[in-house]
N, C-alpha and C positions, 0 to 999 in steps of 0.2 A: 698482490692481494693474496692473503692466506687465511685459512680457517681450520677449525678442528671439529670433527663429527664423531659422536659416540656410536660405534657399531654394535657393541655387545656389552650388556651389564646384567650379570646374573642376580636373581632375587634370592638365591640361596647358594651356599658353598658348592661351586661346580666349576670345573675347568672351562675356560673359554674355548671356542672352536679353533681347530688348527687351520681351517681354510674358510674363505668366503667365496661366493659364486657370483660372477658378473657376466651376463650374456653367454652362459654355458662354459665359461672358463673357471677353472679352479685356481684360486690365488691364495698362497700361504698368508697367514695372518702376521707374518713378519716378512714384509717384502716392500719393494719400491716399483711402481709401475706408472704408466702414462695414460691419460684419458683425453681423447679429442672429441669435442662436441661440435657437430656440423649443424648449421642452420641456414636459412635463406639469406641471413645477414653476414655470413662468413663463418670461419672456424675459430675455435678457441682451444688452447691446449692447457692441460693441468697435470701436475706431477703429484701423485698420491703415495703417501708413505703410511703403511698399515702396520700397527704393532701394539703390544700390550703396554699398559701404563707403567709397569715396572717388573723387573725380574723377580723381586721379592713377592709381589702379589701373585705372579705366575706360579711360583713354587707353592704358595699357600692354596692355590686352586680357586682363587676368588677374584682374579684380575679382570679388568675391563679392556676391551679392544677399541682403539681409536684409529681414525683416519685423518691424517694431516694433509690438507689440500692446498696447493699453491699454484696460482696461475703462472704459466710460462710464457714470457713475451717473445723469446727467440724461437727459431724453427726447431721442431722436435721430430726425430725420425721414429716412425711407428713400425714395429715388427710384429706381424700377426702371430708368428710362432711363439713369441714371448708372452708376457702378461699384459701387454699393451691392449687397450680397449678403444674402439671407435664407436661413438653413439651419435645418432641423429637427434635433432630436437624432438621429432615426433616420437621416437623410441623412448626418449626420456619422459615424454608425456604419458606414454602407455605403461610406464613402470611404477606410477604412483598408486597407492592403495585406493580401493574403490570409493571410500568415503571422501577422498580428495578429488575424485573425478566428478563429483556433483557439480553441475554447471554453475559458474559464478553468477551468471545472469539471474538464475533462479534463487540464489542466495539473496541478491538484491531485491527480487520480487517478494520473497518471504519476509524480509525486513520491512519493506513497505507495507505488506499485509499486516504485520504486527503493529506498525505505527497507526494504521487505520483502525485496528482493533481497539487500541487505547483511545483513539480519537472519539469513537462513538461510545465507548464505556464512560468517558468523562463527560460526554454530551447528554446521554439519555438518563444518567442518574438523577438529574434534576426533574425529569418527568415523573419519577416515582417519589423522590423526596419532596416535591412540591405539595403533595397531599398532606403530610404531617406538618410541613412548614406553613402552609396556608391556614391550617387550623390553629397553630401556635401564634401566628402573627396577625390573624384575622384579615386575610386577603380575600377580596371578592374576585369573580371570574375575570373582570377587566384587568385587575392588577396582576393576576396570574398570567394572563396573555401578554402583558407588558414585560414581565420578568422573562417569560419564555422567549419573547422576541428580542430582548436586549442582547442576547448572545450574537444575534445577526448584525447588530450595529458594528461591532468590531470585526466580525467575520467579513462584512462587506468591504471594509477599509483596505484589507490586505490581499484581496483577490488579484487585482491587476498588478499591484506592487510586488506580490509574491512571485507572479509569473515573470516580471521584469528581472527581479533578483535572481531567480533560478536560471533564466536564460543567459544572464550576463556573468554571474559569479559561480554558478553550479548548484545543482539540486541538493547535494549532500549537506552543505552548510545551512541552506534554507530550511530543509526538512528537520534537521537536528535542532535548529533554533526554535522552530514551531513546536516541537514536542516538549522541549524544556519549558517554553513560555506557558503553554496551556496547562501543563502539569502543575506549575506553581500557582496559576490562577485557580485551578480546581481545589487545591489544598487551602486556599485563602477564602473560599466561598462561605463556610460556616461563620468565620469571623466577621465577614462583611455583612451577612444576614443579621447578625445580632447587633451590629452597629447601626443598622437602619436601611431602609429601602434604597436610598440613593447610592449607598456604598455597594449594595448587592448588584444593582444595575451596572455600576461601573466595573465591578470584578467580572461579571458575566460578559460584558463587552470586551474587557481585557482578555478573557479567555478566547473569545471569538477571533481576536487579532492573531493569536498563535495558531488556531486551527485553520484560519483563512489561507495560510501559505502552504498547507499540506498538499492539497490537490494539485496546484500548479507545479510545486517542486517535484512531486512524484511523477507527474506527467513528463516533465523535462528529463528526469533520470531514465524512465522506461523508454522514452523515444530514442535514447542512445544505446540502451542495454538489450532491448528486445527486438528481434527481427519481425517483419510484418506477418510471417507465417505463424507466430506465437502471440501476436498482439492481443487478440480478443481473450485468449485464455489467461494471459498474465494480468490484464486489467480486471478481468472478472474475478480472479483470485484476490487481487488487492482490494477491490471494492467489497468482496464478500467478507473481508476483514471488518469493514464497517458494520455489516449485517450481524456478524458474529459478535462484534463489540456490543451491539445493541442487545443481543441475546444474553451475553455475559452480564451486562449492566442491569438489565431488567430482571434477570434471574437472581443475582446476588444482592441487589439493593434492598429488596424487602427483608431478606434474612438479616443483613447488617443493621437495618433500621430497627427491627424488632429486638435484636440482641444488644446493640450498643448505642442506638439512637441515630437520628438522621445525619448528624455531622460526620459519623464514622465513614459513611459512603464516600465523601469528598476527600477525607484524609487518606484512606486506603487506596482509592483509585489514583489519586494524584501522585502518590509515591512510586508507582510502577514506572513512571517515565524515566527515572534515573537508571533503571536496569536496561531499558531499551537503548538509551543514549550511549551507554558504555559499549554495547555491541555495535552500534551504528558507527561510532568513531573508529573502531578497530577493523571493521569488515567492509564498509561501503566506500565507493568512489563515484564521483559524478558521471564519469565516462569510462568506458573500457580502455581508452587511451591513457588514462591516469593510473591504472592498476598494474603495478609491477609484477604481481604474482599471477596474473591471468595466463592460463595455459595457451600455448600457441594455436592449437586446433580451434578453441573457442574464440580466440582473438581474430583468427582468419574469418570465421563465420560472422562475427559482429562487424568487422571492417567492411564486409560485403554489404552491410546495411547503409553504407555511404555516410558515415558519421563525419560531420564537418569538424576539421581541426581548428578552424578559426572561431574564436568566441564571438558571440553576438555583441556588437558595440552600439548599434542604433536599431530601434524598432520602426519598421516602415508602416506607421499607423495608417496613413492615407491609403496605401495599397491594401492593407488588411481589411479596412472598413469599406473598401469599394467592391468587395467580393460578395455576391448573393449567398453562396454557401456558408459564409461566415455569419451572416444575419439569420440564415435558417437555423444554424447551430445555436445562436444566442436566443432566438425566440423560442425554439423547441426546449431549450434548457429551462427557460422561465416556466413554460407550460408544465413541464415534467415535475419541477421542484415544488410547485404550488401544492400538488396533491401529496407528494412524498413527505415534505416537511410537516404538513398538517398531521399526517398519520404518525410521524416520528414523535412529535411533541404532545399531541392531544389524545393518542390512542389509550393510554391508561385512564385518562379522565372519562373517555367514552365508555370504557368497560365498567368503570365505577358508577357513573351516573345513569347510563342507559341500560346496561346489562346487569347492574346491581352486584358486581363482583366486589369483594373486599380488597384491601391493599395487596395482600399476597397473591390472590387470584388474578388481580389486574396485571401484576408483574409477570406471573407465570404464563398467562394467556397471551400477553404481548410477545412472548418468546416465539410462538409458533409462526407468525408471519415473517419474522426475521430469519428463522431457520429455513423457511421456504425460499426466501430471497437468496440466502447463501448457496443453497443447492441450485436454484434456477440460474443464478448468475454464471456459475461454473459450467452448468449444462449448456446454457446459451453460448458461452465462450467456445466450448468444444464444437458446437454446431457451426458457429460462424467460421472458425478456423478451418473446419473440415470442408465447408462450402467453398472457401477461398482456395484451398489446396486442390479442389476438384475442378477449378477453372471458372467458377462464378466470379463476376466482377465484384470488387470491394464495394462499389456503389450499390449494387443490387443487394448484397448481404446486409449492409448498414440499413438500408430502407426496410428490409424484411424484419430485422431484429427490432428496430425502433418502432415500427408499426405495432408489433406485438406488445412492446413496452408501453404504448399509449392506449391501444384499444382494449387490451386485457384488463387493466385497472378500471377503465371507464365502464366496462360491462359489469364487473363484479361490484363496484360501488353503487350502481343503479339497483342492484338486487337487495341491498341492505334494508331498504324501506319495505320490502316484501317478505322478509323472513320473520318467523314467529318464535324462534328459540335462540338462546345465547350461543349454542353450539353452531348453528348455521351462520350466525353473524360472525363468529370467529373464523369459520371456514371461508366466508366471503372475503374477510380481511386478509387471510392467508393467501388466497388465490389472487387477490388484487396485488399484493406485494410480490408474489411469486412471478407474475407476468411483468410487473414493473421492472424486475431485475434484468430482463432481456435488454434493457436500455444500456447496460454496460458494454454490450457488443454492438450497440447502435451509436447514439450520439456521444457517449463517453469514450469511445474508441476513435471518433472521427477527427479529433484535434490532431492526433499524430498522423492521420491519413493525409489531411489537406495541407498541413504546415508543420512538418516534424521539427524544423529548426526553431520555430516560434511556438511550439506546442504549449509551453508554460504560460506565455502571454495569452495565447488564444483560449486556454482553459480558464485563465483568470478573467477574461472578458465574458465568456459565456456563463461562468459560475457566478459572476457579479449579478447577472440577470437572474440566475437561480437563487441567489441569496436574497435579492429584492423580493422574489416570490415568497421566500421563507419569512422575511420580515413582515410583508403585507398580509400574507396568508395566515400566519400564526396569530398576529394581532387582530386581523379581521374575523377570525374564527371566534375569539372571545366576544367581539361585538355582536356577531351574528347570533351566538348562543344566548345573549341577553335579550335579543329582540326576535329571534326565530327559533329554528330547530336544527338538529343534526342533518336532516334531509336537505336543508338549504345549504349547509356546509358542503355536503357531497355533490350537490348539483353544480356548484361553481367549479369544483375540481373536474367533474366529468366534461363540462363545457370547454375547459382549457385543454384537456387531453385531446378532444376532437379537433380543436384549432391547431394544436401542435402536429397532429397526424397529417393534416392537409399541407401545412407549410413544409414539413420535413420531406414529404414525397414529391413536392413540386420543385424544391430548390436545393436540396442537399446533394453532395457528391462524395465519393470515396477516393477520388483522384487527387494527386498533389496539385495545389493551385498556387503555392508560395514556396520558393526556394530558400 
């Protein structure tokens, strides 16, 4: 095996250097020397020939300096007094530039964060665009509720399937598929709306199919890439991508609608998926074991996470469904998502109808709660990981964080019926969503705690319950508003938050229950 590396290439007429420096040795740029790389897996020897590209270019003072590297299979004698160099794998690790030392696991986390950013941008744009769309197509509140809930029909279908695919074929392929799928569906939304309501419902459900695989696939990837000491922070950052996606979607949608019309929102947001997919293909791997460029120090840290080398071939459904903590996770996810999805889809309408904000104000004021969630999720993740590092049990930490995630929103939603100003109503919404975000260090981190090998399937199971809450809650809100008031909507959410608190604290655990 041989290869050539460029060591020096002047950007202006200048003589190349006469020497290069390796581990304190001065080596002429016209020389032949040996390099031995020692690693835990054995030693490999290379013969390196350093020289200018040509004598003519050297005389002109603009030559390049190359190193021709060839692996030597036979035994090589190394002489320390000569130019020969002996490097350990760890020393080679430490010689890379600082920007290449950025942990690969956090590159994966950031890519997942950006996928979730796009996920919610493409999801919440409908909650703003639905206002001019309903005026153009004469939709009543029940029809609006049906359109908003149609997304969840497809989203529901791929939760468990996405988890099975991620756990069996790897999260990289599944998450990449999901982003491409929902981006295409987003771009098709204006066309479907103009063709008729059935076409729009189909495309929204089609979009839900793509977004449905995102959370199980992400959970599968991070269960392999992130050690338990960084679990809460990494998941909080990824989920804050959803919150910031909501911020971005709610902030830019009104501007795009006013400038270019409501279809522009779907065309512009949908096109961003192609950029992400290109980066994902080049940078991501389903597991550290598959990444050939992973630095040895980081690989050693991640292998201590006890990553299974054997792919999942069968899912032990009976064993999974026999565990009380699994059912606590499923039930709590339902209770949590009922309130979260109502706020996600109906908040602009609440601001428009109750607080009398116009379209632009509705979008801008919707940003504040999501910004609060992005901050709170990462703050909560830092608190949770700090408590774990200080010796608190994972079970105790998960129960504390999720209790805040339930009781905080319950308290602030009860205050909405008592406030007298739009500013206070927005503040209550922001505080409700902010405390809700502590759930990222509670139930949303728990799948990897109790069943890391089946974390994709387990999240698919619990999120199926969460999606059912979204389907029923979003549609029921439209029905309730036709026969009741917003106070009735919030009372149902508060009741479910309280039920979730009791179940979570009685039956959940942070210990591994499935190998």
